[in-house]
ZAMARPA-755227 format. One record per atom (N, C-alpha, C, O): x, y, z. Coordinates in steps of 0.2 Angstrom, whole numbers, padded with zeros to 4 digits, always signed. Each point is the difference from the previous one (the first is absolute). Last residue first. Layout:
// ZAMARPA-755227
XYZ...
***
This chain:
// ZAMARPA-755227
-0021-0172+0046-0001+0000+0008-0006-0003+0001-0002+0000+0006+0022+0002-0027-0008-0002+0002+0000+0001+0007+0005-0002+0003+0014+0016-0015-0001-0008+0002-0008+0002+0001-0003+0005+0001+0025+0008-0013-0006+0000+0001-0003-0007+0002+0001-0005-0003+0023+0021+0004-0002-0005-0002-0008-0001+0001-0001+0003+0005+0025+0015-0009-0006-0001+0003-0004-0007-0003+0000-0001-0006+0027+0014+0010-0004-0004-0003-0007+0000+0004+0000+0000+0006+0026+0013-0007-0007+0001+0001-0004-0006-0004+0002+0000-0006+0020+0009+0004+0001-0002+0008-0007-0002+0002-0001-0003+0005+0008+0010-0029+0001-0007+0001-0001-0002+0009+0001-0006+0002-0003+0029-0012-0006-0005+0000+0001-0006+0002-0004-0004+0003+0017+0027+0002+0001-0008-0003-0004-0004+0001-0001-0003+0006-0005+0024-0002+0006+0001-0002+0003-0005-0004+0003+0000-0005-0028+0009+0006+0005-0006+0003+0006-0001-0002+0002-0002-0006-0025+0020+0008+0006+0000-0004+0003-0007+0004+0000+0000+0006-0026+0012-0010+0004-0004+0004+0007-0001-0003+0000-0001-0006-0017+0023+0003+0000-0007+0000+0005-0003+0004+0003+0003+0005-0007+0021-0005+0004-0003-0006+0000-0008+0000+0005-0003-0003-0020+0027+0014+0002-0007+0002+0003-0004-0008-0003+0000-0005-0007+0024+0022+0003-0001-0007+0003-0008+0002+0004-0002+0005-0026+0017+0005+0005-0004+0001+0004-0002-0006-0003-0002-0005-0018+0020+0018+0004-0002-0006+0006-0004+0002+0003+0001+0005-0028+0010+0004+0007-0002+0003+0002-0004-0006-0003-0005-0003-0014+0027+0005+0003-0005-0002+0005-0003+0002+0005+0003+0001-0027+0013+0006+0006-0002+0002+0002-0006-0005-0004-0005+0000-0016+0025+0000+0002-0006-0002+0007+0000+0002+0004+0005+0000-0027+0010+0005+0007-0001+0001+0001-0007-0002-0004-0004+0001-0019+0024-0005+0003-0007+0002+0008+0001+0000+0003+0005-0002-0019+0011-0005-0001-0001+0007+0003-0007+0002-0002-0002+0006+0013+0011-0027-0006+0003+0002-0001-0001+0007+0004+0003+0004+0015-0014-0008-0003+0001-0006-0008+0002+0002-0005-0004+0002+0033+0002+0006-0006+0002+0002-0005+0000-0006+0003+0003-0005+0019-0018+0014-0003+0003-0006-0006+0002+0003-0004-0003+0004+0027-0004+0009-0008+0000+0000-0001+0005-0005+0002+0005+0000+0023-0016+0000-0005+0005+0003-0006-0001-0002-0002-0002-0006+0013-0021+0006+0001+0006-0002-0004+0006+0002-0005-0001+0003+0015-0024+0007-0005+0005-0001+0000+0006-0003+0003+0005+0004+0010-0030-0006+0001+0007+0002-0007+0004-0002-0003+0000-0005+0017-0026+0006-0007+0004-0001+0002+0006+0004+0003+0001+0006+0018-0008-0017-0004-0003+0005-0006+0003-0001+0000+0005-0003+0017-0009-0016-0004+0006+0004-0004-0002+0005-0005-0003-0002+0019-0011-0011+0002+0005-0003-0002+0006+0004+0003+0006+0000+0002-0032+0003-0005+0005+0003+0003+0006-0002+0005+0003+0004-0002-0029-0011+0001+0006-0001-0004+0005+0001-0005+0002-0003+0012-0027+0011-0004+0003-0002+0000+0007+0000+0001+0003+0005+0014-0027-0004-0002+0007+0001-0006+0002-0003-0002-0002-0005+0017-0023+0011-0006+0004-0004+0000+0007+0003+0000+0000+0006+0022-0013-0007-0006-0004-0001-0005+0003-0001-0001+0001-0006+0021+0009+0010+0002-0006-0003-0005-0004-0003+0001-0004-0004-0003+0023+0021+0000+0001-0007+0003-0005-0005+0000+0002-0006-0012-0012+0027+0005+0006+0000+0000+0002-0007-0004-0003-0004-0005-0019+0014-0003+0006+0002+0004+0008+0000+0000+0004+0005-0003-0029-0020+0004+0003+0005-0003+0007+0001-0003+0004-0004-0011-0028+0000+0003+0007-0004+0007+0002+0004+0001-0004+0005-0024-0015-0009+0006+0000+0003+0004+0006-0004+0000+0000-0006-0026-0008+0009+0004+0004-0004+0006+0000+0005-0001+0001+0006-0024-0014-0011+0006-0001+0005+0005+0005-0004+0002-0001-0006-0031-0002+0002+0007+0002-0001+0005-0001+0005-0002+0002+0006-0024-0012-0015+0003+0006+0005+0008-0001+0000+0003-0006+0000-0026+0002-0020+0006-0003+0005+0003+0005+0005+0000+0006-0001-0017-0005-0018-0002+0001+0007+0005-0002+0005-0001+0001+0006+0003-0003-0031-0006-0004+0003-0001+0001+0007-0003-0004+0004+0025+0014-0010-0004-0004-0005-0005-0004+0004+0001-0003+0005+0007+0021+0011+0004-0003-0006-0005-0003-0005-0006+0001+0001+0002+0011+0020+0002+0005-0004+0002-0003-0007+0002+0004-0005-0012-0011+0028-0005-0001-0006+0004+0004-0006-0004+0002-0004+0016+0005+0025-0006-0005+0001-0005+0001-0007-0002+0005-0002+0022+0008+0009+0002-0006-0004-0005-0005+0001+0001-0005-0002-0002+0026+0013+0000+0001-0007+0001-0005-0004-0001+0000-0006+0003+0000+0029-0007-0001-0001+0000+0001-0008-0005-0003-0003+0025-0004+0019-0001+0006-0006-0007-0002-0002-0001-0006-0002+0020+0000+0023-0006-0001-0004-0001+0005-0004+0001+0006+0002+0024-0015+0006-0006+0005+0001-0006-0003-0004+0000-0004-0004+0026-0002+0014-0005-0003-0003-0006+0003+0001-0002+0000+0006+0031+0004-0004-0007+0002+0001-0005-0004-0004+0001-0001-0006+0023-0004+0003-0001+0005+0007-0007+0001+0002-0001+0000+0006+0015-0019-0022-0006+0003+0000-0001+0004+0006+0000-0003+0005+0018-0011-0007+0002+0005-0004-0007+0004-0001+0001+0005-0002-0001-0026+0013+0003+0005+0004+0000+0006-0002+0000+0005+0004-0012-0027-0008+0001+0005-0005+0003+0006+0003-0004+0005+0000-0004-0026+0012+0004-0001-0006+0001+0005-0006+0002-0002-0005-0015+0006+0025+0007-0003+0003+0005-0003-0006+0006+0000+0000-0029+0010-0005+0004+0004+0003+0008-0002+0002+0005+0003-0002-0022-0019-0004+0003+0003-0007+0005+0006+0003+0006-0001-0002-0018-0011+0018+0005-0004-0002+0002+0003-0005+0006+0000-0001-0023+0012+0010+0006+0000+0004+0006-0005-0001+0006+0001+0002-0028+0000-0015+0004+0006-0001+0006-0001+0005+0005+0002-0003-0019-0021+0003+0004+0001-0006+0004+0006+0001+0006+0000+0001-0011-0008+0023-0004+0002-0006+0004+0000-0006+0006+0000+0001-0003-0014+0022+0002+0005-0003-0003+0002-0008+0000-0005-0004-0004-0013+0022-0005+0006+0000+0004+0006-0003-0002+0006+0001+0004-0035-0005+0003+0007+0002-0005+0006+0000-0005+0000-0004+0002-0023-0006+0003-0002+0008+0004+0006+0003+0005+0000+0004-0017+0000-0025-0006-0003+0005+0005-0001+0007-0003-0001+0005+0012+0020-0023-0002-0007+0000-0005-0003+0005-0001+0004+0004+0005+0019-0009+0005-0001-0005-0001-0009-0001+0000-0003-0005-0019+0020+0014+0005-0003+0002+0003-0003-0006-0003-0002-0004-0013+0024+0003+0002-0008-0001+0006-0004+0002+0005+0003-0001-0012+0021+0003-0004-0004+0005+0000-0007-0001-0003-0004+0003+0015+0022-0017+0002+0002+0009-0005-0006+0003+0002-0001+0006-0004+0001-0029+0008-0001+0001+0000+0000+0008+0004-0003+0003-0023+0011-0011+0000-0007-0001+0006-0002+0002+0000-0005+0005-0004+0027-0004-0004-0002+0004+0001-0008+0000-0001-0003+0006+0010+0016-0023+0004+0000+0006-0003-0003+0005+0003-0002+0005-0013+0003-0025+0005-0005-0001+0004+0000+0007+0003-0004+0002-0021+0019-0005-0002-0007+0001+0006-0006-0001-0001-0006+0003+0004+0031-0005-0001-0003+0007-0002-0008+0001+0001-0003+0005+0016+0011-0025-0007+0002+0002-0002-0002+0007+0003-0005+0002+0022+0010-0007-0004-0004-0002-0007+0002+0002-0001+0004+0005+0030+0003-0006-0007+0002+0001-0005-0004-0004+0001-0002-0006+0028+0004+0014-0007-0005-0003-0006+0005+0002-0001+0003+0005+0031+0000-0006-0007+0001+0003-0006-0003-0005+0001-0001-0006+0023+0002+0000+0001+0000+0007-0006+0002+0004+0000+0002+0005+0011-0013-0031-0004+0003+0004+0001+0000+0007+0002-0005+0002+0016+0005-0022-0003-0004+0005-0004+0004+0003+0001+0006+0001+0018-0009-0023-0005+0003+0004-0003-0004+0006+0001-0006+0001+0018-0001-0012+0001+0007-0002-0006+0004+0004+0001+0006+0002+0003-0030-0003+0002+0004+0006+0000+0007-0001+0000+0004+0005-0006-0019-0023+0006-0003+0002+0003+0005+0006+0006+0002+0000-0028-0001-0010+0005+0005-0003+0007-0002+0004+0004+0004+0001-0024-0016+0003-0001+0001-0008+0006+0004-0002+0001+0000-0006-0004-0007+0030+0003-0005-0004-0001+0001-0008+0003-0004-0003-0010+0022+0019+0008-0002+0001+0002-0006-0005+0006+0000-0003-0028+0007+0003+0003+0005-0004+0008-0002+0002+0004+0000-0005-0020-0014+0014-0001-0001-0007+0005+0006-0002+0004-0002-0004-0009-0006+0027+0006+0001-0003+0000+0000-0008+0005-0002-0003-0026+0002+0015+0004+0005+0004+0008+0001-0003+0003+0005-0001-0020-0021-0010+0000+0007+0000+0003+0006+0003+0001+0005-0002+0002-0029+0007+0001+0002-0006+0000+0007-0002+0005+0003-0002-0013-0010+0021+0005+0000+0002+0003+0001-0007+0004+0004-0001-0026-0007+0002+0001+0007+0002+0008+0000+0000+0002+0005-0001-0010-0026-0005-0001+0005-0005+0002+0008+0002+0002+0004-0003-0001-0025+0018+0005+0001-0005+0000+0005-0006+0005+0002-0003-0021-0004+0020+0007+0003+0004+0004+0000-0006+0004+0004-0002-0024-0014-0003-0001+0009+0001+0007+0001+0002+0002+0006-0002-0005-0028+0001+0000+0003-0007+0000+0008+0001+0003+0003-0004-0004-0016+0023+0006-0002-0002+0001+0005-0007+0005+0003-0002-0025-0004+0014+0004+0004+0002+0007+0000-0002+0003+0005-0001-0023-0014-0016+0003-0001+0008+0004+0006+0003+0002+0004-0004-0025+0001-0014+0009-0002+0002+0001-0003+0007-0003+0001+0005-0020+0005-0010+0001-0004-0005+0008-0002-0001+0001-0005-0002-0009+0020+0019+0000-0007+0002+0001-0005-0006+0002-0006+0000+0007+0031-0003-0006-0003+0002+0001-0008+0004+0005-0002+0000+0007+0019-0017+0001+0002+0007-0006-0002+0004-0004+0005+0001+0013-0016-0026-0004+0005+0004+0001+0000+0008+0001-0005+0003+0014+0000-0026+0000-0001+0006-0006+0004+0004+0001+0006+0000+0008-0003-0023-0005-0006+0001-0002-0003+0007-0004-0004+0000+0012+0030-0010+0002-0007+0003-0005-0004+0000-0006+0001+0001+0012+0020-0016-0006-0002+0002+0002-0007+0003+0001-0005-0003+0015+0028-0001-0001-0008+0000-0008-0002+0002-0002+0002+0006+0022+0020-0015-0007-0002+0004-0001-0007-0002+0002-0003-0005+0019+0023+0006-0002-0007-0001-0006-0001+0002-0001+0003+0005+0007+0023-0013+0001-0005+0005-0003-0008-0002-0004-0002-0003+0004+0022-0012+0006-0005+0001+0001-0004+0005+0004-0004+0001-0022+0021-0006+0000-0005-0005+0006-0005+0000+0000-0005-0004-0017+0015+0023+0007+0002-0003+0001-0005-0006-0001-0006+0001-0021+0007+0014+0001+0001-0007+0007+0000-0003+0001+0000-0006-0004-0002+0029-0003-0005-0002+0000-0001-0007+0001-0005-0003+0008+0025+0015+0003-0007+0001-0003-0006-0004+0004-0003-0004-0008+0026-0009-0001-0002+0008+0004-0006+0001+0003-0003-0005-0005+0024-0014+0003-0007+0001-0001-0001+0007+0003+0004+0004-0014+0014-0023+0004+0000+0007+0001-0008+0002-0005-0004+0000-0007+0017-0019+0005-0003-0002+0006+0000+0007+0006+0001+0000-0031+0004-0002+0006+0006+0002+0007-0002-0002+0005+0003+0002-0025-0018-0004-0002+0006-0003+0004+0006+0001-0001+0005-0004+0006-0027+0015+0001+0001-0007-0002+0005-0004+0003+0001-0005+0004-0003+0031-0004+0003-0005+0001-0001-0007+0004+0004-0003+0003-0017+0029+0003+0004-0006-0007+0002-0003-0006-0003+0002+0009-0012+0018-0004-0002-0007+0002+0004-0006-0001-0002-0005+0011+0006+0028-0002-0007+0000-0002-0001-0007+0003-0005-0003+0000+0027+0008+0007-0004+0001-0001-0007-0001+0005-0003-0003-0025+0016+0000+0006+0000-0005+0006-0002+0002+0004-0003-0004-0020+0004+0021-0002-0005-0005+0004+0001-0007-0001-0005-0004+0006+0020+0022+0002-0007+0002-0002-0005-0005+0003-0005-0001-0010+0028-0003+0008-0002+0000+0002-0008+0001+0003-0003-0004-0027+0010+0008+0002+0000-0007+0007-0001-0002+0001-0005-0004-0006+0009+0026-0003-0007-0002+0001-0001-0007+0002-0005-0002+0004+0025+0012+0004-0004+0002-0002-0007-0003+0005-0004-0001-0021+0021-0002+0006+0002-0004+0006-0006+0002+0004-0002-0005-0024+0003+0017-0001-0005-0006+0006+0001-0005+0001-0004-0004+0002+0015+0026-0002-0008+0000-0001-0003-0007+0002-0005-0002-0002+0029+0004+0007-0002+0001-0001-0008+0000+0003-0004-0004-0023+0013+0004+0002+0002-0007+0007-0002+0001+0003-0004-0005-0015+0003+0025-0002-0005-0005+0003+0000-0005+0002-0005-0003+0001+0022+0016+0004-0005+0003-0002-0006-0004+0005-0003-0002-0016+0023-0003+0008+0001-0002+0004-0007+0003+0005-0002-0003-0029+0004+0008+0002-0001-0008+0007+0001-0002+0003-0003-0004-0010+0008+0026+0000-0007-0001+0001-0003-0008+0003-0005-0002-0003+0027+0010+0005-0002+0002+0000-0007-0001+0004-0004-0002-0023+0016-0005+0006+0002-0004+0006-0004+0003+0005-0001-0004-0024+0000+0017-0002-0003-0006+0007-0001-0004+0004-0005-0001-0009+0009+0028+0005+0003-0006+0000-0005-0005+0004-0004+0000-0024+0010+0019+0003-0004-0005+0005+0002-0005-0002+0003-0005-0013+0008+0022+0005-0001+0002+0004-0006-0004+0005-0002+0003-0026+0014-0006+0000-0006+0002+0006-0003+0004-0001-0004+0004-0002+0026-0014-0006+0000+0004+0001-0006+0003-0001+0000+0006+0017+0005-0021+0002+0004+0006-0007-0001+0005+0000+0000+0006+0000-0010-0027+0005-0003+0005+0000+0002+0006+0000-0003+0005-0013+0013-0022-0003-0007+0004+0004-0002+0005-0002-0003+0005+0010+0021-0017-0005+0003+0004-0002-0007+0004+0000+0000+0006+0015-0003-0024+0003+0002+0006-0004+0001+0005+0002-0001+0006-0012-0004-0027+0003-0006+0004+0004+0003+0006-0002-0003+0006-0005+0019-0020-0005-0002+0004+0001-0007+0003-0003-0002+0005+0020+0012-0018-0002+0005+0005-0006-0003+0005+0000+0001+0006+0014-0019-0019-0002+0007-0003-0002+0002+0007-0001-0003+0005+0019-0018-0016-0006+0002+0005-0003+0007-0002+0003+0003-0004+0015-0026-0005-0003+0007+0001-0005+0002+0004-0004-0005+0003+0026-0013-0013-0005+0002+0006-0002+0008+0000+0003+0005+0001+0012-0024-0019-0003+0006+0002-0004+0000+0006-0004-0005+0001+0026-0008-0014-0007-0002+0002-0002+0007+0003+0004+0004+0003+0017-0016-0019-0003+0005+0003-0008-0002+0002-0003-0003-0004+0029-0005-0009-0007-0002+0003-0002+0005+0004+0005+0003+0004+0015-0006-0023-0002+0004+0006-0008-0003+0001-0004-0001-0005+0029-0010-0009-0008+0003+0000-0001+0002+0007+0003-0001+0005+0020-0005-0022-0003+0002+0006-0007+0003-0001-0001+0004-0004+0017-0024-0011-0003+0006+0001-0001+0003+0008+0000-0004+0005+0020-0010-0017-0005-0001+0003-0003+0006+0001+0003+0005+0002+0018-0017-0015-0002+0007+0000-0009-0002+0003-0004-0003-0004+0031-0010+0002-0007+0000+0001-0004+0005+0002+0002+0003+0005+0023-0010-0017-0003+0004+0003-0007-0002+0001-0002-0003-0005+0029-0006+0001-0006+0001-0001-0005+0003+0004+0001+0001+0006+0027-0005-0014-0005+0002+0006-0007+0000-0003-0001+0002-0006+0030-0010+0004-0006+0003-0003-0005+0001+0006+0001-0001+0006+0028-0005-0012-0005+0000+0005-0007+0003-0005+0001+0003-0005+0025-0018+0003-0006+0005-0004-0006+0000+0007-0002-0005+0004+0032-0002-0007-0008+0001+0005-0005+0004-0005+0001+0005-0003+0021-0021-0006-0002+0007+0002-0007-0001+0003-0005-0004-0001+0028-0012-0002-0007+0000-0001-0002+0007+0002+0003+0002+0005+0022-0010-0014-0004+0002+0006-0008+0000+0000-0001+0005-0005+0021-0008-0012-0005-0005+0002-0003+0000+0006-0003-0005+0003+0017+0021-0014-0004-0002-0004-0004-0006+0001-0005-0001-0003+0024+0013+0014-0007+0002+0003-0006-0004-0004-0006-0001+0002+0033-0007+0004-0004+0002-0005-0008+0002+0002-0004-0004+0003+0023-0007+0007+0000+0007+0004-0005+0003-0007-0002+0005+0001+0000-0031+0006+0004+0005-0002-0001+0007+0001-0004+0002+0004-0010-0020+0002+0006-0004+0000+0006+0004-0004+0005-0003-0001-0030+0004+0015+0005+0003-0004+0006-0003+0001+0003-0002+0005-0031-0002-0004+0007-0002+0003+0004+0003-0004+0000-0001-0006-0024+0013+0008+0005-0004-0003+0006-0004+0002+0005+0004+0001-0032+0006+0007+0007+0001+0000+0004-0007-0002-0001-0006+0001-0024+0019-0009+0004-0007+0002+0007+0001+0001+0003+0002-0005-0030+0011+0001+0007+0000-0002+0003-0007+0004-0003-0004+0004-0019+0022-0002+0002-0006-0003+0007+0000+0000+0003+0006+0000-0025+0007+0014+0006+0000-0003+0002-0006-0003-0003-0006+0003-0019+0023+0004+0002-0005-0001+0007-0002-0001+0002+0005-0003-0023+0012+0017+0007-0001-0003+0001-0007-0003-0002-0005+0004-0021+0019+0001+0003-0006+0001+0007+0001-0003+0000+0001-0006-0022+0017+0013+0005-0002-0005+0004-0006+0004+0000+0000+0006-0024+0015-0007+0003-0004+0005+0006-0003-0005-0002-0003-0005-0015+0025+0005+0004-0005-0004+0005-0003+0005+0004+0003+0004-0030+0013-0005+0007-0001+0003+0003-0006-0003-0004-0004-0003-0018+0024-0001+0002-0006+0000+0007-0001+0003+0003+0005+0003-0016+0014+0000-0006-0004-0005+0003-0007+0000-0003-0005-0001+0009+0024+0020+0002-0004-0004-0006-0005-0004-0005-0003+0003+0001+0019+0017+0002+0003-0008+0002-0004-0005-0001+0002-0006+0008-0007+0031-0007+0002-0004+0001+0004-0005+0005+0004+0000+0014-0021+0005-0003+0005+0003-0007+0002-0002-0002-0003-0005+0020-0019+0010-0004+0004-0007-0005+0005+0004-0004-0001+0004+0016-0014+0010+0005+0003-0004-0003+0005-0006+0003+0004-0002-0012-0021+0021-0002+0008+0001+0005+0004-0005+0001+0006+0002-0010-0032+0004+0006+0003-0002-0004+0006-0002-0006+0001-0003+0001-0022+0021-0002+0007-0004+0006+0003-0003+0005+0001+0004-0010-0027+0003+0004+0005+0001-0003+0006-0005-0002-0001-0006-0012-0021+0016+0005+0002-0005+0003+0006+0001-0004+0004+0004-0014-0012+0011+0005-0007-0003+0005+0003-0003+0006-0002+0002-0023+0017+0004+0005-0001+0005+0004-0006-0001+0005-0001+0003-0020+0011-0019+0004+0005+0003+0004-0002+0006+0005+0003+0002-0021-0018-0010+0004+0002-0006+0005+0005+0003+0006-0002+0000-0025-0008+0011+0008-0002+0002+0004+0002-0005+0006-0002+0000-0033+0007+0012+0005+0001-0005+0007-0002+0001+0003+0002+0005-0027-0012+0006+0006+0004+0001+0003+0001-0006+0000-0004-0005-0026+0001+0005+0006-0004+0000+0005+0005+0001-0001+0006-0001-0022+0002+0010+0003-0002-0006+0007-0003+0001+0003+0001+0005-0027+0010+0008+0005-0005+0001+0003-0002-0007-0004-0002-0005-0009+0024+0014-0001-0005-0005+0007-0004+0000+0005+0002-0002-0014+0010+0024+0002+0003-0006+0000-0006-0004-0001-0005+0002-0011+0014+0021+0003-0005-0003+0001+0002-0007-0003+0004-0003+0002+0011+0025-0004+0000-0006+0005-0005-0004+0006+0001-0001-0010+0004+0029+0005-0003-0005-0004+0000-0007-0006-0002+0001-0005+0010+0019+0006+0005-0002+0004-0003-0006+0002+0003-0005-0029-0008+0010+0006-0003+0002+0006+0005-0003-0001+0003-0005-0025+0004+0013+0005-0002-0007+0007-0002+0003+0003+0003+0004-0029-0004+0008+0007+0003+0000+0003-0003-0006+0000-0006-0001-0026+0010+0009+0003-0003-0002+0008+0003-0001+0001+0006-0001-0021+0003+0011+0002-0005+0004+0004-0005-0003+0001-0006+0003-0012+0024-0013+0003+0003+0005+0004-0005+0004+0005+0002+0003-0019-0006-0024+0009-0001+0000+0002+0004+0006+0006+0000+0000-0031+0008-0004+0004-0005-0003+0007+0001-0001+0003+0005-0001-0016+0003+0023+0000+0001-0007+0003-0006-0004+0003-0004+0003-0014+0005+0023+0006+0000-0004-0001+0000-0008-0004-0005-0002-0011+0001+0023+0001+0007-0002+0006+0002-0003+0003+0005+0001-0022-0026-0002+0005+0002+0004+0002+0007-0002-0003+0003-0005-0014-0020-0002+0005+0002-0004+0006+0002+0004+0006-0002-0002-0029-0002+0009+0004-0005+0002+0007+0000-0004+0004-0004+0002-0023+0019-0006+0004+0001+0005+0005-0005+0003+0005+0001+0003-0015+0003-0028-0003-0003+0006+0005+0001+0005+0006-0002-0002-0015+0016-0019+0006-0004+0002-0002-0003+0006-0003+0003+0004-0009+0015-0014-0004-0007+0000+0006-0005+0000-0001-0006-0002+0005+0029+0001-0003-0001+0006-0004-0006+0001-0004-0002+0004+0014+0011-0024+0006-0002+0005-0003-0001+0007+0003-0002+0005-0013-0005-0029-0001+0005+0004+0005-0001+0006+0000-0005+0003-0005-0010-0020+0004+0005-0003+0001+0005+0005+0005+0004+0000-0020-0023+0001+0007-0001+0004+0006+0005-0002+0005+0001+0003-0031+0004-0011+0003-0005+0003+0006+0000+0005+0000+0004+0005-0014+0012-0021+0007-0001+0000+0002-0007+0004+0005-0002-0002-0029+0009-0003+0004+0002-0005+0008-0002+0001+0002-0004-0005-0017-0001+0022-0002-0004-0006+0003+0002-0006+0001-0005-0004+0005+0017+0025+0001-0007-0001-0002-0005-0005+0003-0005-0001-0011+0027+0002+0007+0000-0001+0003-0006+0000+0003-0002-0005-0026+0004+0011+0001+0001-0007+0008+0001-0002+0002-0002-0006-0009+0000+0029-0002-0006-0004+0002+0000-0007+0003-0004-0003+0000+0023+0016+0005-0005+0001-0001-0006-0003+0005-0003-0002-0021+0020+0001+0006+0001-0004+0006-0004+0001+0005+0000-0004-0026-0002+0017+0000-0002-0007+0005+0002-0004+0000-0003-0005+0003+0008+0027-0002-0007+0000-0001-0002-0008+0002-0005-0003-0002+0027+0009+0007-0003+0000+0000-0006-0001+0005-0002-0004-0026+0012+0006+0004+0003-0006+0007-0003+0000+0002-0003-0006-0016-0001+0026-0001-0005-0007+0003+0003-0006+0001-0004-0005+0004+0016+0023+0001-0006+0001+0000-0005-0006+0004-0003-0003-0013+0026+0005+0007+0000-0002+0004-0008+0002+0006-0001-0002-0029+0005+0006+0000+0001-0007+0008+0000-0002+0003-0001-0006-0009+0000+0030-0002-0006-0004+0001+0001-0008+0003-0005-0004+0000+0024+0016+0006-0005+0003-0003-0006-0003+0005-0003-0003-0020+0020-0001+0006+0001-0002+0005-0006+0000+0003-0003-0004-0025+0003+0015+0000-0002-0007+0007+0000-0003+0003-0004-0002-0013+0005+0026+0006+0002-0002+0001-0003-0007+0005-0005+0000-0029+0012+0014+0004-0006-0002+0007+0003-0004-0001+0004-0005-0016+0006+0025+0001+0000-0008+0004-0005+0000+0004-0002+0005-0020+0014+0015+0004-0006-0002+0000+0000-0007-0005+0000-0004+0003+0022+0022-0004-0006-0005+0005-0005-0003+0006+0001-0001+0000+0019+0016-0004-0006+0003-0004-0005-0004-0003-0005+0002+0016+0026-0008-0007+0001+0004-0003-0006+0002-0006-0001+0001+0028+0001-0011+0000+0005+0004-0007+0002+0004-0001+0002+0005+0003-0027-0016+0004+0006-0002-0001+0005+0006-0002-0002+0005+0003-0025-0004-0003+0006+0002+0003+0006-0003+0006+0002+0001-0003-0028-0010+0001+0004+0004-0004+0006+0001-0005+0000-0004+0010-0027-0008-0006+0005+0002+0004+0004+0005+0004-0002+0004+0004-0013-0026+0001+0000+0008-0005+0007+0001+0000+0004-0004-0003-0020-0019+0003+0006+0003+0000+0001+0009-0005-0002+0003-0005-0016-0020+0007-0001+0005+0003+0006+0002+0005+0000+0004-0026+0002-0017-0002-0006+0005+0006-0002+0005+0000-0002+0005+0003+0019-0024-0006+0002+0005+0000-0005+0005+0001+0002+0006+0012-0008-0024+0004+0004+0004-0004+0003+0006+0002+0001+0006-0013-0014-0022+0004-0005+0003+0004+0005+0004+0001-0002+0006-0013+0013-0021-0005-0004+0005+0005-0003+0004-0001+0001+0006+0012+0008-0023-0002+0006+0005-0005-0004+0006+0000+0001+0006+0007-0015-0024+0006+0002+0004-0002+0006+0005+0003+0001+0006-0018-0007-0022-0001-0006+0004+0006+0003+0005+0000+0000+0006-0004+0015-0023-0005+0000+0005+0001-0005+0006-0001+0001+0006+0015-0002-0026+0002+0006+0005-0004+0001+0006+0001+0003+0005-0006-0020-0022+0006-0002+0004+0003+0006+0005+0003-0001+0006-0020+0006-0022-0002-0004+0005+0004-0003+0004-0001-0001+0006+0007+0015-0023-0004+0003+0004-0002-0004+0007+0001+0002+0006+0014-0003-0029+0000-0006+0006-0004+0004+0007+0003-0001+0006+0002+0018-0025+0000-0007+0000+0002-0003+0006+0003+0003+0005-0013+0021-0008+0004-0004+0002+0000-0007-0001-0005-0003+0003-0007+0025-0017+0000-0006+0004+0007-0003+0002+0004+0000-0004-0006+0026+0000-0001-0005-0004+0000-0007+0004+0003+0000+0006-0004+0030-0006-0001-0007+0003-0001-0004-0005-0004+0000-0005+0017+0025+0008-0004-0004-0005-0001-0006+0004+0004-0002+0004+0009+0022+0003-0007-0001+0001-0004-0005-0003-0007+0000+0001+0029+0006-0003-0003+0005-0004-0007-0002+0003-0005+0002-0004+0023-0016+0012+0001+0007+0001-0004+0004-0002-0001+0006+0003-0011-0029+0000+0007+0003-0002+0001+0006+0002-0004+0003+0004-0013-0024+0005+0001+0007-0003+0006+0003-0001+0004+0000+0005-0018-0025-0003+0006+0004+0000+0000+0006-0001-0002+0000-0006-0017-0017+0016+0002+0003-0007+0007+0003+0003+0001+0001+0005-0017-0024+0000+0003+0006+0003+0002+0004-0007+0001-0003-0005-0023-0016+0010+0006+0003-0004+0003+0006+0004-0003+0004+0003-0012-0028+0002+0002+0007+0001+0005+0002-0004+0005-0003-0001-0028-0016-0003+0009+0001+0000+0001+0008+0003-0005+0004-0001-0015-0023+0004+0001+0007-0001+0008+0001+0000+0003-0002+0005
***
C-alpha cells in the first residue's frame, strides 16, 4: 500500500505531493537516527529538526556538486595554497626592445643644412672656365687669349616625410590605471621609424619621389667585381682588388680626386678581418690593406650594403667624407608639430624635410659589388 502526502498552498487547496514515498522514507530514516532527549516534562522526544536540517544540507550539497562540479569555489583543493594567480610571479624591470640594424647613413656622410624648411627645391651650381695663355711676342693685344667662364645648374626636389602618433581619452584612462605610457612609446617609436625612413632614403634613394641616394646616384662609378670576398678568391686576389678600388679615384683623375673613407657590408668586414693574409702570418687581410692604403682614414661597417647590389651582392664604398664627397640634404630635422585635438582623441605629427644626396665631386667616390 502506498502512502500519499498532500501539499496545502496559501489558499488552502490540497494537491498530491510528488515523490511522496521518498519523503516518507526520509522521515522514517530521520526518526530512526534522531537523537533522543527529555523535554520539560521528562518525556523522551526525538530531535527530528536537527536531523532534517543535516539531511537537507547534505542533499543540497550533493545536488550542487553534481550540477557545478569543480566550478564551485569550495570545490578547490586545499593543496593549492593561499596565494592568488600571479602573486608569486615577478616581472623583470628591463623591457626588451625590437633589435634592428644600426643606421649609418646619418653618421657616415656629412649633413648639409643649407636648404631651409619651406623650400620645394634647391639648385646646385658648378662653374667652369676655359681659355689659354698666349706667348706674347709684341705689344699688340690681338694675339692675347681671352678667358671664358660658364656654369651649369642642377635642380633637385625637397620632400617631406611624416608619421603620426595618436591616443584618446579612454587610452589615457587605461594608461593611468595600468601605469603604461602608451602614447610616449608611440612617439618614441614614431621618431625611430622616421629616422630609419630617412636613413634608407640616404642609401637607396626614393625613385617614387625623385630622390637620389648613395647607391642609386646616377653619376657615381659602379662596378661589379669578379673577385669574390670569400674562399673562392685567394687573399692576394682580394688584396689587389681592394687596393685598386681604394686608389681608383686617385688613379682615374690623375690625382685630382681621392677617397679618404671606406664602408663595407658586415660580411665583407668580418671576412677581411678574420682571414689571414697568408699561411705564414697571422696578419689579416684587412690589417694588410689598411697599411697599404694610409690615405683611407676610416674603415666602417654599413649593414645597408648587405645584399643591395645586383643578384644580392654585397658592397664596398670608397668615398670622401666631407662636402666634396657625399652629403645628405637635411632640410628640416625630425620635428614634432603642435598636438592636434580631434574629438576625444589627440594626434601628434612628426615631420622631416629631406632633399636627397648630393655629391659635390662625385669623382671622389666609387662603389663595387662582390659575391660573399
